[in-house]
C-alpha positions as CSV (number, residue, x, y, z in Angstrom):
1,M,5.4,-7.8,32.2
2,I,6.0,-4.6,30.3
3,Q,9.7,-3.9,29.8
4,L,11.6,-0.9,28.4
5,Y,14.9,-1.5,26.5
6,K,17.0,1.5,25.8
7,A,17.8,2.0,22.1
8,S,21.4,0.9,22.6
9,N,20.3,-2.4,24.3
10,T,19.5,-5.1,21.7
11,D,19.7,-8.1,24.0
12,Y,16.0,-9.0,24.3
13,S,16.8,-12.4,25.9
14,S,17.1,-10.8,29.3
15,N,15.0,-8.4,31.2
16,G,14.8,-4.8,29.9
17,D,16.5,-1.8,31.3
18,E,13.3,-0.8,33.2
19,I,10.2,-2.6,34.2
20,L,7.2,-0.5,33.4
21,D,4.4,-2.6,34.8
22,P,3.7,-0.7,38.0
23,I,3.5,2.7,36.3
24,V,1.7,1.9,33.0
25,V,-1.9,2.9,33.4
26,K,-2.8,2.2,29.7
27,A,-1.3,0.0,27.0
28,E,-3.4,-0.2,23.8
29,I,-2.6,-1.7,20.5
30,E,-4.4,-0.6,17.3
31,A,-3.9,-3.2,14.6
32,E,-5.5,-2.7,11.2
33,L,-5.4,-5.7,8.9
34,N,-2.7,-5.0,6.3
35,G,-2.6,-1.4,7.6
36,S,-0.8,0.3,10.4
37,W,-0.1,-1.2,13.8
38,M,0.5,1.0,16.8
39,L,1.1,0.6,20.5
40,E,0.3,3.5,22.8
41,I,1.2,3.5,26.5
42,D,0.5,6.0,29.2
43,A,2.9,5.8,32.1
44,V,2.5,7.7,35.4
45,I,5.5,9.6,36.6
46,D,6.0,8.1,40.0
47,K,8.5,9.1,42.8
48,N,11.2,7.0,41.1
49,G,10.8,8.8,37.8
50,I,11.0,5.6,35.7
51,A,8.6,7.0,33.1
52,L,11.0,9.9,32.5
53,N,13.5,7.3,31.0
54,I,11.1,6.6,28.1
55,E,12.6,8.1,24.9
56,E,12.2,7.9,21.2
57,N,13.9,4.8,19.6
58,D,13.6,2.8,22.8
59,V,11.8,-0.6,22.6
60,I,8.8,-1.6,24.7
61,Q,8.3,-5.4,25.1
62,L,4.9,-6.7,26.3
63,P,2.5,-9.6,25.9
64,T,-0.1,-9.0,23.2
65,F,-3.4,-10.6,22.0
66,M,-2.0,-11.4,18.6
67,I,0.8,-13.9,19.1
68,Q,2.0,-16.0,22.0
69,G,4.9,-14.5,23.8
70,D,6.1,-11.0,24.1
71,Q,6.1,-8.6,21.2
72,R,8.5,-5.6,20.8
73,Y,7.6,-2.1,19.6
74,R,10.0,0.7,18.7
75,I,9.0,4.1,20.1
76,Y,8.6,6.9,17.6
77,D,6.8,9.6,19.6
78,V,7.0,10.6,23.3
79,Q,4.8,13.3,24.9
80,R,5.5,14.4,28.4
81,S,3.2,16.2,30.9
82,D,3.6,17.1,34.5
83,D,2.4,13.7,35.7
84,S,2.6,11.2,32.8
85,V,4.5,10.1,29.7
86,I,2.6,8.9,26.6
87,A,4.6,6.9,24.1
88,K,3.6,5.7,20.6
89,A,5.4,2.8,19.0
90,N,5.3,0.6,15.9
91,P,6.1,-3.2,15.7
92,I,9.9,-3.8,15.7
93,F,9.6,-5.3,12.3
94,Y,9.0,-1.8,10.9
95,D,12.8,-1.3,11.5
96,S,13.2,-3.4,8.3
97,K,12.3,-0.3,6.3
98,D,15.7,1.1,7.2
99,D,17.6,-2.2,7.2
100,V,16.4,-4.0,4.1
101,F,16.6,-2.2,0.7
102,L,15.7,-3.9,-2.5
103,I,17.9,-2.5,-5.2
104,D,16.8,-4.8,-8.1
105,T,14.8,-7.9,-7.1
106,R,12.6,-9.9,-9.5
107,Q,10.3,-12.8,-8.4
108,T,9.0,-14.7,-11.4
109,N,6.2,-17.2,-10.9
110,K,7.1,-17.6,-7.2
111,S,4.9,-18.8,-4.3
112,G,4.5,-16.3,-1.4
113,Q,7.2,-18.0,0.6
114,E,9.6,-18.0,-2.3
115,A,9.0,-14.3,-3.0
116,L,9.5,-13.3,0.7
117,N,12.7,-15.4,0.8
118,L,14.1,-13.5,-2.2
119,M,13.1,-10.2,-0.7
120,L,14.8,-10.9,2.6
121,A,17.8,-12.7,1.1
122,S,20.2,-9.9,1.8
123,N,19.4,-9.6,5.5
124,S,19.4,-12.4,8.1
125,K,17.9,-10.4,10.9
126,Y,14.4,-10.6,9.5
127,S,12.4,-13.6,8.4
128,A,9.0,-14.3,6.9
129,S,6.6,-17.2,6.5
130,S,3.7,-17.6,4.1
131,D,1.3,-20.3,3.2
132,I,0.4,-18.7,-0.2
133,S,1.1,-21.3,-2.8
134,T,-0.2,-19.4,-5.8
135,G,2.6,-18.4,-8.1
136,N,3.0,-14.7,-9.1
137,T,5.5,-12.2,-10.4
138,S,6.8,-8.9,-9.1
139,Y,9.7,-6.6,-9.6
140,Y,11.2,-4.1,-7.1
141,I,13.7,-1.4,-7.9
142,R,15.0,0.8,-5.1
143,K,12.3,0.0,-2.5
144,N,12.6,-0.6,1.2
145,F,11.1,-3.9,2.4
146,I,8.0,-2.5,4.0
147,E,7.2,-0.5,0.9
148,A,7.7,-3.6,-1.3
149,L,5.6,-5.7,1.1
150,N,2.6,-3.5,1.7
151,S,2.0,-0.3,-0.2
152,N,-0.4,1.0,-2.8
153,D,2.2,0.1,-5.5
154,E,0.6,-2.5,-7.9
155,N,3.8,-4.6,-7.5
156,S,3.7,-4.8,-3.7
157,F,3.6,-8.2,-2.2
158,I,0.1,-7.7,-0.8
159,N,-1.3,-6.5,-4.2
160,R,0.3,-9.4,-6.1
161,W,-0.1,-12.4,-3.7
162,G,-2.7,-11.1,-1.3
163,G,-2.7,-12.4,2.3
164,E,-2.9,-10.9,5.8
165,I,0.2,-9.6,7.5
166,L,0.9,-10.5,11.2
167,Y,4.0,-9.0,12.8
168,N,6.0,-11.3,15.2
169,N,9.0,-9.3,16.3
170,E,11.6,-9.8,13.5
171,Q,9.3,-12.1,11.6
172,I,6.2,-11.5,9.5
173,I,3.6,-14.1,8.8
174,V,1.5,-13.7,5.7
């Protein structure tokens, strides 16, 4: 089932504000290993006009091929035509770029799990798991979590510890 949660609705334990299944004609996920992930849906504007309720910052929840259970995506772009609405969205975990800011964090000779725990210590909304046991060191000053996790910076988690990132709602698995 494909569900739409309005931006103000953060209770994902119950059905969304709208059910999009009957009007979605395309739902495609592009996932690049350690790169960008994006969901694009194309919804037909039917006589009930449900597709017209799709707006930026809303959340779409749907089953995906990557992880068991439903995954949530935050809409960042909406294009409307006379007969359809096309929405693009990123994994909900991308919200951490605005919610988790590393002012001054140093991980010295830490495993992947230990480093991720330190990086997320200031925010209980997000979690991470890693099976990387190799110790490494990094230092983050004034970086958002996504930048510290996976950027071209030589200190990013991916550049120091390696691994492959998988998004699972408010959790990442490396």
